[in-house]
C-alpha positions as CSV (number, residue, x, y, z in Angstrom):
1,M,0.0,0.0,0.0
2,S,1.4,3.4,-1.0
3,T,2.0,6.2,1.4
4,S,0.1,9.4,0.6
5,V,2.2,12.6,0.8
6,L,1.1,16.2,0.6
7,V,4.0,18.4,-0.7
8,V,3.5,22.1,0.4
9,D,5.7,24.7,-1.3
10,D,5.1,28.1,-2.9
11,S,7.6,27.4,-5.7
12,A,6.1,25.4,-8.6
13,L,9.6,24.3,-9.5
14,M,10.2,22.9,-6.0
15,R,6.8,21.2,-5.8
16,R,7.5,19.5,-9.2
17,A,11.0,18.5,-8.1
18,L,9.9,17.1,-4.7
19,K,7.0,15.3,-6.2
20,G,9.3,13.8,-8.9
21,I,11.7,12.4,-6.3
22,L,8.9,10.8,-4.2
23,T,7.0,9.5,-7.2
24,E,10.2,7.9,-8.6
25,A,10.8,6.1,-5.3
26,G,7.7,4.0,-6.2
27,D,5.9,3.7,-2.8
28,F,4.3,7.2,-2.5
29,E,1.1,8.8,-3.8
30,V,2.0,12.5,-4.0
31,F,-0.3,15.5,-4.0
32,T,0.8,19.2,-3.9
33,A,-0.3,22.5,-2.3
34,R,1.0,25.9,-3.2
35,N,0.9,27.4,0.4
36,G,-0.3,26.8,3.9
37,V,-3.9,28.0,3.1
38,D,-4.1,25.6,0.2
39,A,-2.6,22.8,2.3
40,L,-5.2,23.1,5.1
41,E,-8.0,23.1,2.6
42,Q,-6.8,19.8,1.1
43,M,-5.9,18.1,4.5
44,G,-9.5,17.1,5.4
45,R,-10.2,15.7,1.9
46,L,-6.9,13.9,1.3
47,R,-6.0,12.9,4.9
48,P,-2.3,12.3,3.9
49,D,0.0,10.0,5.8
50,V,2.8,12.6,5.7
51,V,3.1,16.3,4.9
52,T,6.3,18.0,3.6
53,L,6.2,21.7,4.5
54,D,8.1,24.7,3.3
55,V,9.1,27.2,5.9
56,N,8.8,30.5,4.0
57,M,5.5,30.9,2.1
58,P,3.1,33.7,1.3
59,E,-0.5,33.9,2.8
60,M,0.4,31.4,5.5
61,D,3.9,30.5,6.5
62,G,5.0,27.0,7.4
63,L,5.1,27.5,11.2
64,T,1.5,28.8,11.3
65,C,0.4,26.0,9.0
66,L,2.1,23.4,11.1
67,A,0.5,24.7,14.3
68,K,-3.0,24.4,12.7
69,I,-2.2,20.9,11.3
70,M,-1.2,19.7,14.8
71,K,-4.3,21.2,16.4
72,E,-6.9,20.2,13.8
73,Q,-5.5,17.0,12.1
74,P,-2.2,15.8,13.7
75,T,-0.1,14.3,10.9
76,P,3.6,13.6,10.6
77,V,5.3,16.6,9.1
78,V,8.8,16.9,7.5
79,M,10.0,20.5,7.3
80,V,11.8,21.5,4.1
81,S,14.1,24.4,5.0
82,S,17.1,26.2,3.5
83,L,20.0,26.1,5.9
84,T,20.2,29.8,6.8
85,E,20.5,30.9,10.5
86,H,17.0,32.4,10.4
87,N,15.5,29.2,9.0
88,A,17.4,27.1,11.5
89,L,15.7,28.9,14.3
90,V,12.3,28.6,12.6
91,T,12.9,24.9,11.9
92,L,13.9,24.2,15.5
93,E,10.7,25.9,16.6
94,A,8.8,23.7,14.1
95,L,10.3,20.6,15.6
96,E,9.2,21.7,19.1
97,L,5.7,22.3,17.7
98,G,5.6,18.7,16.6
99,A,7.3,18.3,13.2
100,V,8.9,14.9,13.0
101,D,12.0,15.8,10.9
102,Y,13.5,18.2,8.3
103,V,15.4,18.0,5.1
104,P,17.6,20.8,3.6
105,K,16.1,22.6,0.6
106,P,18.6,22.5,-2.3
107,G,20.4,25.8,-2.8
108,G,21.2,27.5,-6.1
109,T,19.7,25.9,-9.2
110,V,17.1,23.4,-8.0
111,S,17.5,21.2,-11.1
112,L,21.2,20.9,-10.5
113,N,21.1,20.3,-6.7
114,I,17.9,18.3,-6.1
115,D,19.7,15.0,-6.2
116,D,21.8,16.1,-3.2
117,V,18.7,15.7,-1.0
118,A,16.8,13.0,-2.9
119,V,17.9,10.0,-0.8
120,E,17.5,11.9,2.5
121,L,14.0,13.1,1.5
122,V,12.8,9.6,0.6
123,N,14.2,8.1,3.8
124,K,12.8,10.7,6.1
125,V,9.4,10.7,4.5
126,R,9.3,6.9,4.9
127,S,10.4,7.2,8.5
128,A,7.9,9.9,9.2
129,S,5.1,7.7,7.8
130,A,5.8,5.2,10.7
131,A,6.5,7.9,13.3
132,K,4.4,8.1,16.4
133,L,3.2,11.7,17.2
134,N,3.6,12.5,20.9
135,R,0.7,14.8,21.2
136,A,1.5,15.7,24.8
137,A,4.7,17.3,23.5
138,V,3.0,19.5,21.0
139,R,2.8,23.0,22.4
140,A,2.9,26.7,21.5
141,P,6.3,28.3,20.9
142,R,8.2,28.9,24.1
143,A,8.0,32.5,25.5
144,P,11.3,34.1,26.5
145,V,12.3,33.3,30.0
146,A,15.0,34.5,32.4
147,P,18.1,32.3,32.5
148,P,17.8,29.8,35.5
149,A,20.0,30.1,38.5
150,R,23.2,28.1,37.9
151,E,25.2,26.5,40.6
152,I,27.9,23.9,39.8
153,G,27.8,20.8,41.9
154,P,30.6,18.7,43.3
155,A,32.2,15.9,41.4
156,G,30.5,12.6,41.9
157,S,31.1,8.9,41.0
158,V,30.3,9.6,37.3
159,D,32.8,11.3,35.0
160,L,30.6,11.9,32.0
161,V,27.0,11.7,30.7
162,L,26.6,10.8,27.0
163,I,23.3,11.4,25.1
164,G,22.5,10.4,21.6
165,S,19.4,11.2,19.5
166,S,18.1,11.6,16.0
167,T,14.6,11.9,14.6
168,G,12.4,13.6,17.2
169,G,15.5,14.5,19.2
170,P,15.5,18.3,19.2
171,A,12.0,18.5,20.7
172,L,12.8,15.9,23.3
173,L,16.1,17.5,24.2
174,S,14.2,20.8,24.7
175,D,12.1,19.0,27.3
176,L,14.7,16.8,28.9
177,L,17.8,18.9,29.3
178,P,16.0,21.8,31.2
179,Q,15.0,19.2,33.8
180,L,18.6,18.4,34.7
181,P,19.8,20.2,37.9
182,G,22.6,22.7,37.7
183,T,24.3,20.7,40.4
184,L,24.6,17.6,38.2
185,G,27.9,15.9,39.2
186,A,29.3,15.4,35.7
187,P,29.4,17.2,32.3
188,V,27.0,16.1,29.5
189,V,27.9,15.6,25.8
190,V,25.1,15.3,23.2
191,A,25.3,13.8,19.7
192,Q,22.1,14.9,17.9
193,H,21.9,14.1,14.1
194,I,21.5,17.6,12.8
195,P,23.0,19.9,10.1
196,A,25.9,22.1,11.1
197,S,23.9,25.3,10.6
198,F,21.4,24.2,13.2
199,T,23.6,23.3,16.2
200,A,24.5,26.9,17.2
201,A,20.9,27.8,17.2
202,L,19.9,24.7,19.2
203,A,22.6,25.4,21.8
204,R,21.5,29.0,22.2
205,R,17.9,28.0,22.7
206,L,18.7,25.3,25.2
207,D,21.1,27.6,27.1
208,E,18.2,30.0,27.7
209,V,16.2,27.4,29.5
210,C,18.7,25.0,31.1
211,A,20.2,25.3,34.6
212,L,23.4,23.8,33.0
213,R,25.3,26.0,30.5
214,V,24.9,24.8,26.9
215,H,27.6,25.1,24.3
216,E,28.1,24.1,20.6
217,V,31.3,22.1,20.3
218,D,33.0,24.4,17.7
219,R,36.5,24.1,19.1
220,I,38.5,22.1,21.6
221,M,36.7,22.5,25.0
222,T,37.6,21.3,28.5
223,L,34.8,19.2,29.9
224,R,33.6,20.8,33.1
225,R,30.7,20.1,35.5
226,G,27.8,22.4,35.1
227,N,27.9,22.3,31.3
228,I,26.3,20.6,28.3
229,Y,28.2,20.2,25.0
230,I,26.2,19.8,21.8
231,G,28.2,18.1,19.0
232,R,28.4,20.3,15.8
233,G,26.4,19.0,12.9
234,N,27.8,17.4,9.8
235,A,30.9,16.4,11.9
236,D,31.6,14.0,14.7
237,V,32.1,14.9,18.4
238,V,34.8,13.0,20.3
239,V,36.1,12.9,23.8
240,A,39.9,12.8,24.6
241,R,42.2,13.4,27.5
242,R,45.0,15.9,27.9
243,T,47.3,16.4,30.9
244,D,44.9,18.9,32.4
245,G,41.8,16.6,32.1
246,L,39.1,15.5,29.7
247,I,38.3,17.5,26.5
248,V,35.6,17.4,23.8
249,K,36.2,18.4,20.2
250,S,34.6,18.4,16.8
251,V,36.4,16.3,14.1
252,P,35.6,15.6,10.4
253,A,32.8,13.1,9.9
254,A,34.2,9.5,9.6
255,A,33.0,7.6,6.5
256,E,32.6,4.4,8.4
257,Y,29.8,5.9,10.4
258,R,26.4,6.4,8.7
259,W,25.0,9.3,10.8
260,H,26.6,12.4,12.1
261,P,27.4,13.5,14.7
262,S,27.9,9.8,15.3
263,V,26.7,8.5,18.7
264,D,28.8,5.3,18.4
265,R,31.9,7.3,17.7
266,M,31.3,9.7,20.6
267,V,30.8,6.8,23.0
268,A,33.7,4.8,21.7
269,S,36.0,7.8,22.2
270,A,34.8,8.2,25.8
271,R,35.4,4.5,26.5
272,R,39.0,4.9,25.5
273,Y,39.7,7.3,28.3
274,I,37.1,6.6,30.9
275,D,36.2,3.5,32.9
276,P,32.8,2.4,31.7
277,Q,31.7,2.2,35.3
278,R,32.1,6.0,35.4
279,L,29.9,6.6,32.4
280,V,26.2,7.1,32.1
281,C,24.5,7.0,28.7
282,A,21.1,7.7,27.3
283,L,19.9,6.7,23.8
284,L,16.8,8.6,22.6
285,T,14.4,8.6,19.7
286,G,15.8,8.1,16.2
287,M,15.8,5.8,13.2
288,G,18.6,3.3,12.6
289,D,20.9,1.9,15.3
290,D,23.5,4.5,15.9
291,G,24.8,4.3,19.5
292,A,23.4,0.8,20.2
293,T,26.7,-1.0,19.8
294,E,28.9,1.2,21.9
295,M,26.3,1.9,24.6
296,A,25.8,-1.9,24.9
297,A,29.6,-2.1,25.4
298,V,29.3,0.5,28.2
299,R,26.7,-1.7,29.9
300,D,28.8,-4.8,29.5
301,G,31.7,-2.9,31.1
302,G,29.7,-2.0,34.2
303,G,28.3,1.4,33.1
304,R,24.7,2.4,33.2
305,T,22.6,3.1,30.2
306,I,19.0,4.2,29.4
307,A,17.0,3.5,26.3
308,E,13.9,5.6,25.7
309,A,10.8,3.5,25.8
310,E,8.7,2.8,22.7
311,E,5.7,4.5,24.2
312,T,7.2,7.9,23.9
313,A,9.8,7.6,21.2
314,V,8.9,9.3,17.9
315,V,10.9,6.5,16.2
316,W,11.9,3.5,18.3
317,G,14.9,2.7,16.2
318,M,18.1,3.6,18.0
319,P,16.8,3.0,21.6
320,G,14.8,0.0,20.5
321,E,18.0,-1.6,19.1
322,L,19.8,-0.9,22.4
323,A,17.0,-2.6,24.3
324,R,16.8,-5.6,22.0
325,R,20.5,-6.2,22.4
326,G,20.1,-6.2,26.2
327,G,22.3,-3.1,26.4
328,A,20.0,-1.0,28.5
329,T,20.2,-0.8,32.2
330,A,16.7,0.8,32.1
331,V,14.1,1.4,29.4
332,L,12.2,4.5,30.4
333,P,9.6,6.8,28.9
334,A,10.9,10.2,28.1
335,Y,9.3,11.9,31.1
336,E,11.3,9.7,33.5
337,I,14.8,10.0,31.9
338,A,15.9,13.3,33.5
339,D,15.1,12.2,37.0
340,R,16.9,8.9,36.5
341,L,20.0,10.7,35.1
342,A,20.0,13.1,38.1
343,A,19.7,10.2,40.5
344,W,22.6,8.3,38.9
345,V,24.9,11.3,38.5
346,R,25.0,12.9,41.9
């Protein structure tokens, strides 16, 4: 049975290009809409399985259209966004509103660059068709808040917390990380599959609402308690040790890893320098199996690991694989993960 997709974009050329990619894949029935107003008019009649949604459109922009879709007819939505700083912020807001994923819009001449995103578009639309919408997480855009009080806690029995996520991850991180106390006894490193142009915006948004300071890893940084380090997109984030202590750095993406920043590579690098018994890991929503191998090795070495439960994961790929391998110390719904991390990392 084919998956029905509604492609929403104000550019006729882009609508034709995206429809062509999905139609050629062979398992999609594709419809198009020229803007948000047109899309909403068609939603009730078509009831598509997935919507791809442009960010910048006349009459009704993508963010407004997304909010109405999530309120009136919740449907998996994949945002299609050019990778500018402004669109990165808007796309992150869309993910927090309930969009499942995003693909980069080809730059320059569409006909010459569309193949660059074809595979990613098809894979993400297929994944979105099976995604589980967490309606409890759908909410209005966050109002500006004063930075929380920050107090660095003492060192505990854990040296480092490692978190990996992919599809559905930005919205979950925006819920989970602000729940961690500023007195957490170890630094936190996050590998979220995301474009490079998004990570600085994600780090800034999280820093506004977290008790821990949040940084994009754009240089060599010393790992310190009271801080969260977000791996830069389109690269890998690794842990190393110098004479003055542990560091984290961004390195070119390694070809042997399929997704970036690679969760497996992050955890493997940490295991080289830290006893697994002093590591705590959490593997969150995402398609594929990135992180499952290395986090299972942490568990085998005496460390503690969490896999997000299927009941809350947008896509139970990565955490599901960790659970199936017996590599999870605990399998928890998203709303219990922060408390468990805080209890383990005193």
